[in-house]
VMD Tcl script that draws the C-alpha trace (Angstrom):
set ca {
  {-24.85 21.73 3.78}
  {-24.23 25.34 4.82}
  {-20.64 26.50 4.23}
  {-20.22 27.97 7.73}
  {-20.98 24.54 9.25}
  {-18.13 22.99 7.28}
  {-15.60 25.53 8.55}
  {-15.97 24.89 12.28}
  {-12.86 22.71 12.67}
  {-10.59 24.38 10.12}
  {-8.10 27.18 10.68}
  {-9.18 30.08 8.46}
  {-6.88 33.02 7.69}
  {-9.32 35.26 5.81}
  {-12.77 35.13 4.28}
  {-14.18 37.28 1.50}
  {-17.91 36.86 0.93}
  {-20.84 35.14 2.62}
  {-20.49 31.84 4.52}
  {-24.22 31.27 4.96}
  {-24.49 29.80 1.45}
  {-25.33 26.13 0.71}
  {-22.60 23.83 -0.62}
  {-23.64 20.74 -2.58}
  {-20.28 19.02 -2.99}
  {-16.48 19.30 -2.79}
  {-14.01 19.25 -5.68}
  {-10.27 19.73 -6.14}
  {-10.22 19.11 -9.91}
  {-11.75 21.99 -11.86}
  {-12.92 19.57 -14.56}
  {-15.03 17.68 -12.01}
  {-16.71 20.76 -10.54}
  {-20.52 20.82 -10.63}
  {-22.90 23.66 -9.91}
  {-22.98 24.41 -6.18}
  {-19.56 22.89 -5.39}
  {-16.83 24.20 -3.12}
  {-13.52 24.17 -5.04}
  {-10.13 23.64 -3.35}
  {-7.14 25.20 -5.10}
  {-4.52 22.66 -4.02}
  {-0.90 23.21 -5.13}
  {0.62 20.03 -6.57}
  {3.94 18.79 -7.89}
  {2.71 18.91 -11.50}
  {0.02 21.62 -11.51}
  {-1.32 24.27 -9.13}
  {-5.04 24.42 -8.40}
  {-4.81 28.22 -8.15}
  {-4.34 28.28 -11.93}
  {-7.76 26.67 -12.39}
  {-9.92 28.84 -10.12}
  {-11.58 30.59 -13.06}
  {-12.28 27.25 -14.75}
  {-13.86 25.95 -11.53}
  {-16.04 29.05 -11.28}
  {-17.08 28.75 -14.91}
  {-18.20 25.17 -14.13}
  {-20.43 26.32 -11.27}
  {-18.32 26.53 -8.09}
  {-19.93 28.82 -5.49}
  {-16.90 29.15 -3.19}
  {-13.13 28.78 -3.35}
  {-10.65 27.56 -0.75}
  {-7.15 28.78 -1.59}
  {-3.74 29.55 -0.10}
  {-3.35 32.89 -1.88}
  {-5.90 35.34 -3.20}
  {-6.58 35.26 -6.95}
  {-5.69 38.29 -9.07}
  {-9.35 39.24 -9.33}
  {-12.52 38.44 -7.39}
  {-16.04 37.70 -8.58}
  {-18.41 39.58 -6.30}
  {-20.97 36.78 -5.92}
  {-18.31 34.19 -4.95}
  {-16.98 33.39 -1.46}
  {-13.21 33.07 -1.11}
  {-11.57 31.41 1.89}
  {-7.82 31.65 2.48}
  {-6.08 28.92 4.48}
  {-2.51 27.84 5.28}
  {-2.75 24.50 3.47}
  {-5.55 23.82 1.02}
  {-4.81 20.07 1.04}
  {-5.30 19.90 4.82}
  {-8.47 21.98 4.60}
  {-9.78 19.60 1.93}
  {-9.42 16.65 4.30}
  {-10.96 18.48 7.25}
  {-13.91 19.83 5.27}
  {-14.44 16.48 3.53}
  {-14.73 14.86 6.94}
  {-17.25 17.50 8.05}
  {-19.21 17.27 4.79}
  {-19.77 13.52 5.27}
  {-20.54 13.79 8.99}
  {-17.11 12.83 10.36}
  {-17.52 9.11 9.57}
  {-14.04 8.12 10.82}
  {-15.15 9.11 14.34}
  {-18.00 6.59 14.14}
  {-15.84 3.54 13.34}
  {-12.59 2.10 14.65}
  {-10.12 3.19 11.98}
  {-6.67 1.54 11.95}
  {-3.97 2.63 9.50}
  {-1.03 0.54 8.33}
  {2.10 2.21 7.00}
  {5.61 1.08 6.01}
  {7.41 0.01 2.86}
  {6.41 -3.66 2.72}
  {3.55 -5.60 4.27}
  {0.86 -2.89 4.25}
  {-1.53 -4.72 1.94}
  {-1.17 -8.09 3.65}
  {-1.53 -6.62 7.13}
  {-4.60 -4.52 6.30}
  {-6.24 -7.38 4.38}
  {-5.56 -9.92 7.14}
  {-7.07 -7.55 9.69}
  {-10.15 -7.07 7.53}
  {-10.58 -10.84 7.02}
  {-9.95 -11.51 10.71}
  {-12.55 -9.06 11.98}
  {-15.07 -10.19 9.37}
  {-14.60 -13.77 10.58}
  {-15.12 -12.55 14.16}
  {-18.51 -11.20 13.12}
  {-17.83 -7.49 12.63}
  {-18.92 -5.25 9.79}
  {-15.70 -3.94 8.24}
  {-14.23 -1.68 5.61}
  {-10.94 -2.17 3.77}
  {-8.92 0.42 1.86}
  {-5.94 -1.19 0.13}
  {-3.75 -1.37 -2.94}
  {-5.59 -4.42 -4.28}
  {-9.23 -3.65 -3.57}
  {-11.49 -1.54 -1.36}
  {-14.36 -3.20 0.47}
  {-17.46 -2.27 2.39}
  {-18.28 -5.58 4.04}
  {-18.57 -7.91 1.02}
  {-19.04 -5.17 -1.59}
  {-15.89 -4.51 -3.61}
  {-14.78 -1.16 -4.99}
  {-11.85 -1.27 -7.46}
  {-8.62 0.29 -6.18}
  {-6.86 3.03 -8.14}
  {-4.54 4.41 -5.45}
  {-3.10 2.89 -2.27}
  {-4.69 5.77 -0.34}
  {-7.48 7.60 -2.22}
  {-8.24 11.34 -2.09}
  {-10.00 12.77 1.02}
  {-13.39 13.17 -0.64}
  {-13.48 9.55 -1.76}
  {-12.11 8.33 1.58}
  {-14.77 10.08 3.62}
  {-17.52 9.12 1.16}
  {-16.56 5.44 1.48}
  {-16.34 5.64 5.26}
  {-19.76 7.26 5.40}
  {-21.05 4.32 3.35}
  {-19.33 1.96 5.78}
  {-21.15 3.57 8.71}
  {-24.51 3.26 6.91}
  {-23.67 -0.38 6.09}
  {-23.10 -1.22 9.75}
  {-19.30 -1.32 9.75}
  {-17.68 -0.91 13.15}
  {-14.07 -1.17 11.89}
  {-12.02 -0.02 8.92}
  {-8.47 -1.03 8.05}
  {-6.52 1.03 5.55}
  {-3.10 1.27 3.99}
  {-1.51 4.67 4.50}
  {1.07 5.45 1.82}
  {3.94 7.91 2.11}
  {2.51 9.85 -0.85}
  {-0.81 10.21 0.97}
  {0.94 11.40 4.11}
  {3.04 13.93 2.24}
  {-0.02 15.20 0.37}
  {-2.22 15.34 3.52}
  {-4.79 12.95 2.04}
  {-5.65 11.59 5.51}
  {-6.09 15.03 7.10}
  {-9.31 15.16 9.12}
  {-9.47 11.40 9.71}
  {-9.65 10.10 13.27}
  {-7.52 6.99 13.79}
  {-7.92 4.53 16.66}
  {-4.63 2.83 15.83}
  {-1.53 2.91 13.65}
  {0.79 0.06 12.62}
  {4.36 0.40 11.30}
  {5.70 -2.59 9.36}
  {9.21 -1.62 8.15}
  {11.07 1.03 6.18}
  {13.36 0.29 3.26}
  {14.46 1.84 -0.02}
  {11.43 2.90 -2.13}
  {9.68 5.92 -3.65}
  {12.83 8.05 -3.73}
  {11.72 9.27 -7.17}
  {9.04 11.17 -5.23}
  {10.61 11.87 -1.83}
  {14.16 12.41 -3.20}
  {15.88 11.38 0.06}
  {15.43 8.51 2.48}
  {15.15 11.01 5.33}
  {12.19 12.71 3.63}
  {10.60 9.29 3.10}
  {11.08 8.43 6.78}
  {9.63 11.77 7.91}
  {6.54 11.21 5.76}
  {5.89 7.90 7.53}
  {6.66 9.36 10.95}
  {4.11 12.13 10.34}
  {1.37 9.52 10.64}
  {2.41 8.57 14.19}
  {3.14 12.17 15.19}
  {-0.50 13.00 14.45}
  {-2.18 10.04 16.17}
  {-4.46 11.12 19.04}
  {-3.74 10.19 22.66}
  {-6.57 7.63 22.75}
  {-5.09 5.66 19.81}
  {-2.48 2.90 19.86}
  {0.83 3.09 17.97}
  {2.20 -0.38 17.18}
  {5.66 -0.68 15.61}
  {8.06 -3.37 14.45}
  {10.89 -3.20 16.99}
  {13.15 -5.32 14.77}
  {13.24 -2.53 12.18}
  {15.77 0.14 13.14}
  {13.23 2.85 12.35}
  {10.47 1.36 14.45}
  {11.30 3.25 17.63}
  {11.82 6.45 15.61}
  {8.13 6.34 14.72}
  {7.23 6.49 18.42}
  {9.42 9.46 19.37}
  {6.76 12.18 19.22}
  {3.47 10.32 19.24}
  {0.80 11.00 21.85}
  {-0.71 7.56 21.27}
  {-0.14 4.58 23.57}
  {3.11 2.93 22.45}
  {3.49 -0.80 21.73}
  {6.12 -2.94 19.99}
  {6.27 -6.36 18.35}
  {9.33 -8.51 17.62}
  {10.53 -11.90 16.40}
  {14.03 -11.32 17.75}
  {13.87 -9.99 21.30}
  {11.88 -8.38 24.04}
  {8.72 -6.54 23.03}
  {5.12 -6.10 24.08}
  {4.12 -8.78 21.55}
  {6.59 -11.57 20.74}
  {6.66 -14.36 18.19}
  {9.04 -17.05 16.98}
  {9.13 -19.07 13.77}
  {9.37 -22.79 14.58}
  {8.92 -24.19 11.06}
  {8.86 -22.52 7.64}
  {7.60 -24.60 4.71}
  {6.09 -23.96 1.28}
  {2.71 -24.96 2.69}
  {2.83 -22.75 5.79}
  {4.40 -21.53 9.03}
  {4.50 -22.96 12.53}
  {4.90 -20.13 15.03}
  {4.99 -19.63 18.74}
  {2.88 -16.53 19.08}
  {2.34 -15.03 22.51}
  {3.06 -18.41 24.12}
  {0.83 -20.48 21.84}
  {1.97 -22.75 18.98}
  {-0.11 -22.08 15.87}
  {0.10 -23.31 12.27}
  {-0.59 -20.67 9.60}
  {-1.16 -21.04 5.85}
  {1.03 -18.02 5.10}
  {4.71 -18.52 4.27}
  {7.98 -16.83 5.13}
  {9.59 -14.62 7.75}
  {7.97 -11.48 6.32}
  {4.55 -13.05 6.80}
  {5.50 -14.03 10.35}
  {5.92 -10.31 11.01}
  {2.60 -9.56 9.31}
  {0.78 -12.18 11.37}
  {2.36 -10.94 14.59}
  {1.35 -7.34 13.90}
  {-2.22 -8.40 13.03}
  {-2.46 -10.43 16.23}
  {-1.13 -7.53 18.30}
  {-3.50 -5.01 16.69}
  {-6.45 -7.32 17.31}
  {-5.56 -7.68 20.99}
  {-5.10 -3.91 21.30}
  {-8.56 -3.58 19.73}
  {-10.05 -5.62 22.57}
  {-10.38 -9.05 20.93}
  {-10.07 -12.44 22.64}
  {-6.65 -14.07 22.27}
  {-7.74 -17.63 21.41}
  {-10.49 -16.49 19.06}
  {-7.96 -14.33 17.20}
  {-5.38 -17.13 16.92}
  {-8.00 -19.63 15.77}
  {-9.29 -17.28 13.09}
  {-5.79 -16.32 11.92}
  {-4.87 -19.99 11.51}
  {-7.45 -20.25 8.72}
  {-6.33 -17.14 6.79}
  {-5.12 -17.66 3.22}
  {-2.35 -15.68 1.44}
  {-3.37 -12.31 0.03}
  {-3.64 -12.09 -3.78}
  {-0.25 -11.61 -5.39}
  {1.67 -12.16 -2.16}
  {3.65 -15.40 -2.27}
  {0.97 -17.21 -4.28}
  {2.21 -20.44 -5.83}
  {1.35 -22.62 -8.80}
  {2.44 -26.24 -9.24}
  {2.99 -27.90 -12.61}
  {2.07 -31.55 -13.15}
  {5.78 -32.46 -13.23}
  {6.54 -30.90 -9.85}
  {7.77 -27.40 -10.73}
  {6.76 -24.79 -8.13}
  {6.17 -21.25 -9.38}
  {5.69 -18.36 -6.96}
  {4.09 -15.02 -7.83}
  {4.91 -12.10 -5.55}
  {4.42 -8.34 -5.63}
  {8.04 -7.77 -4.49}
  {9.03 -4.57 -6.29}
  {11.59 -3.15 -3.86}
  {15.08 -4.47 -3.02}
  {14.07 -5.40 0.51}
  {10.87 -7.17 -0.56}
  {12.71 -9.11 -3.26}
  {15.40 -10.19 -0.81}
  {12.77 -11.24 1.75}
  {11.01 -13.47 -0.78}
  {14.24 -14.98 -2.09}
  {15.56 -15.53 1.43}
  {12.31 -17.30 2.28}
  {12.54 -19.58 -0.76}
  {16.18 -20.36 -0.05}
  {15.44 -21.18 3.59}
  {12.85 -23.75 2.51}
  {14.23 -25.34 -0.66}
  {16.63 -28.24 -0.89}
  {19.93 -27.18 -2.46}
  {19.65 -29.52 -5.46}
  {16.62 -27.55 -6.64}
  {17.22 -24.78 -9.15}
  {15.79 -21.33 -8.34}
  {14.92 -19.23 -11.41}
  {13.95 -15.61 -10.79}
  {12.02 -13.47 -13.31}
  {12.18 -9.81 -12.31}
  {11.96 -6.31 -13.74}
  {11.50 -2.76 -12.50}
  {8.72 -0.27 -13.12}
  {9.17 2.73 -15.36}
  {8.88 6.36 -14.21}
  {9.67 5.32 -10.65}
  {12.71 5.21 -8.37}
  {15.65 4.40 -10.68}
  {18.20 3.83 -7.90}
  {16.67 0.49 -6.94}
  {17.01 -1.06 -10.41}
  {20.64 -2.26 -10.24}
  {20.18 -3.18 -6.57}
  {17.28 -5.50 -7.39}
  {19.23 -7.14 -10.21}
  {22.18 -7.68 -7.87}
  {19.96 -9.28 -5.20}
  {18.31 -11.55 -7.75}
  {21.69 -12.72 -9.05}
  {23.14 -13.30 -5.59}
  {20.20 -15.35 -4.35}
  {19.14 -17.24 -7.52}
  {20.62 -19.92 -9.78}
  {19.21 -18.32 -12.94}
  {17.86 -14.81 -13.51}
  {15.69 -13.47 -16.30}
  {15.49 -9.68 -16.42}
  {12.30 -8.48 -18.11}
  {9.70 -5.73 -18.32}
  {7.53 -4.85 -15.36}
  {5.27 -1.85 -16.03}
  {7.54 0.28 -18.25}
  {4.93 3.06 -18.34}
  {6.40 5.88 -20.45}
  {10.00 4.66 -20.35}
  {11.60 2.36 -22.90}
  {11.86 -1.12 -21.33}
  {15.29 -1.64 -22.91}
  {16.59 1.41 -21.03}
  {15.20 0.13 -17.72}
  {16.81 -3.27 -18.27}
  {20.13 -1.63 -19.17}
  {20.07 0.11 -15.79}
  {19.28 -3.19 -14.06}
  {22.20 -4.81 -15.93}
  {24.64 -2.43 -14.24}
  {23.93 -4.28 -11.00}
  {24.98 -7.66 -12.45}
  {28.52 -8.52 -11.36}
  {30.90 -10.10 -13.92}
  {30.80 -13.46 -12.12}
  {27.00 -13.52 -12.47}
  {26.75 -12.63 -16.15}
  {26.47 -16.25 -17.29}
  {23.38 -16.90 -15.17}
  {21.45 -13.89 -16.55}
  {19.14 -13.64 -19.55}
  {17.47 -10.41 -20.67}
  {14.10 -10.89 -22.36}
  {12.13 -7.68 -22.83}
  {8.75 -9.33 -23.44}
  {7.39 -10.42 -20.05}
  {5.25 -13.19 -21.54}
  {8.29 -14.71 -23.27}
  {10.39 -14.29 -20.13}
  {7.93 -16.29 -18.03}
  {7.59 -18.95 -20.75}
  {11.37 -19.23 -20.94}
  {11.63 -19.69 -17.17}
  {9.06 -22.50 -17.35}
  {10.93 -24.21 -20.21}
  {14.25 -24.02 -18.31}
  {12.78 -25.52 -15.13}
  {12.87 -29.20 -14.32}
  {10.95 -31.28 -11.79}
  {11.55 -29.92 -8.29}
  {12.77 -26.53 -9.48}
  {11.32 -23.24 -8.24}
  {10.40 -20.19 -10.31}
  {9.85 -16.78 -8.74}
  {7.99 -14.21 -10.85}
  {8.39 -10.95 -8.96}
  {7.20 -7.37 -9.24}
  {3.56 -7.32 -10.34}
  {1.83 -9.76 -8.04}
  {-1.93 -9.22 -8.11}
  {-1.94 -6.71 -10.98}
  {-4.12 -7.84 -13.91}
  {-2.41 -5.55 -16.41}
  {0.87 -4.33 -17.87}
  {1.12 -0.57 -18.30}
  {2.85 0.56 -21.50}
  {2.77 4.11 -22.91}
  {-0.32 5.07 -20.95}
  {-2.32 1.94 -21.84}
  {-3.02 -0.95 -19.48}
  {-2.94 -4.24 -21.38}
  {-4.45 -7.37 -19.76}
  {-1.65 -9.37 -18.14}
  {-1.68 -11.63 -15.10}
  {1.53 -13.36 -13.99}
  {-0.25 -16.28 -12.37}
  {-2.43 -16.93 -15.42}
  {0.61 -16.75 -17.73}
  {2.42 -19.29 -15.54}
  {-0.53 -21.67 -15.57}
  {-0.86 -21.38 -19.36}
  {2.90 -21.90 -19.81}
  {2.86 -25.03 -17.69}
  {0.00 -26.42 -19.77}
  {1.86 -25.69 -23.01}
  {5.12 -27.26 -21.82}
  {3.85 -30.28 -19.90}
  {0.53 -30.87 -21.64}
}
mol new
graphics top color blue
foreach p $ca { graphics top sphere $p radius 0.5 }
foreach p [lrange $ca 0 end-1] q [lrange $ca 1 end] { graphics top cylinder $p $q radius 0.2 }
display resetview
């Protein structure tokens, strides 16, 4: 592609050199640059791409997009100065791949909890309705039935546009994607054209990155501020920040609620371990998903489908067959009647939602044992809060490792322990080894009891000192039940 053709929709401050040159690819990591590439010098929180311009040129880059001129120029190279290199990367990536997001109906889902379930349910729903679809999520990325492993909740702009171009070629008419606060802050979705945006909720998370809750909120709000007028903006009215998201959007505004008046309303009639009975838009429907948080997810999916022009009864019928998303309130039963639940809950709000759901369903003579930890090199403020919630809403608590990453797990657990009140100390065990913690929970449980293993959900690994070791909570539970009960 000719460089000048890529620049049509990008605000350029200055250009030095020719723009009639061919560009073979785009790169923002100097190590990945190939001959003929356009290199983007993107400033980051850890390193600055401007420091690697020479390395990119040595690897074959033919042009540079930067925010400030380098100390010296190479005469045969084209330099382009822009306000924000990260934004330019997204815009030029879209142009390079033929603006694929304009050729499909792209719906983004943002919020603290529920993004993965909502996006996945939408993908499954539209596939069942006969549409070709793409999915970009924490668990897996899909182009129709072809899976692409997930490494980030929201990938980089080059990968995003590449995948969407493949979706167009594969006959996809819709794409549903999680939009993380990190991606919004880093302009990873710049240049994408959304037909709709969904807000689930906003609670304490990622403050290790955003530093303040206000900065976290503004990152989420940025998504709705940038939606085009022809898009829909759908928000959870029961979350106090839902209406904040709509303040400056040009998109058509819609709300959903389980508590009061809204454009789309629902009500939980029954909540059991085997499913939910809801009144949704005037119709009673039984769903396989469990809990109040999933009632919100189902309501938002229904609303988004209607706003996307789908038939009400076809949508409700298809949703009634949906199964829980991997790692989200998945349960295992032992042969002596112990119920174990695996959930990705790794924030205070998510943990409370899951425990509240279990407590609303269980009979009070049943013991609830919660196994929970907190990830390393992430928001430290939530660690004691999660321990406190687990103690308040469980009969027994086992604090253990999550993904300690480069922190010492003992130090993480010591910080969680500060959230355990004196009156709860007797109900708490601390077992650093996650395998032993889950086995211990299984050995403590009796027939009818409930075990919650929270924090890692679908993840098939445990990350320790830069290495990902195979580890799956559900498989460990199943093996533990076999060992204990035979």
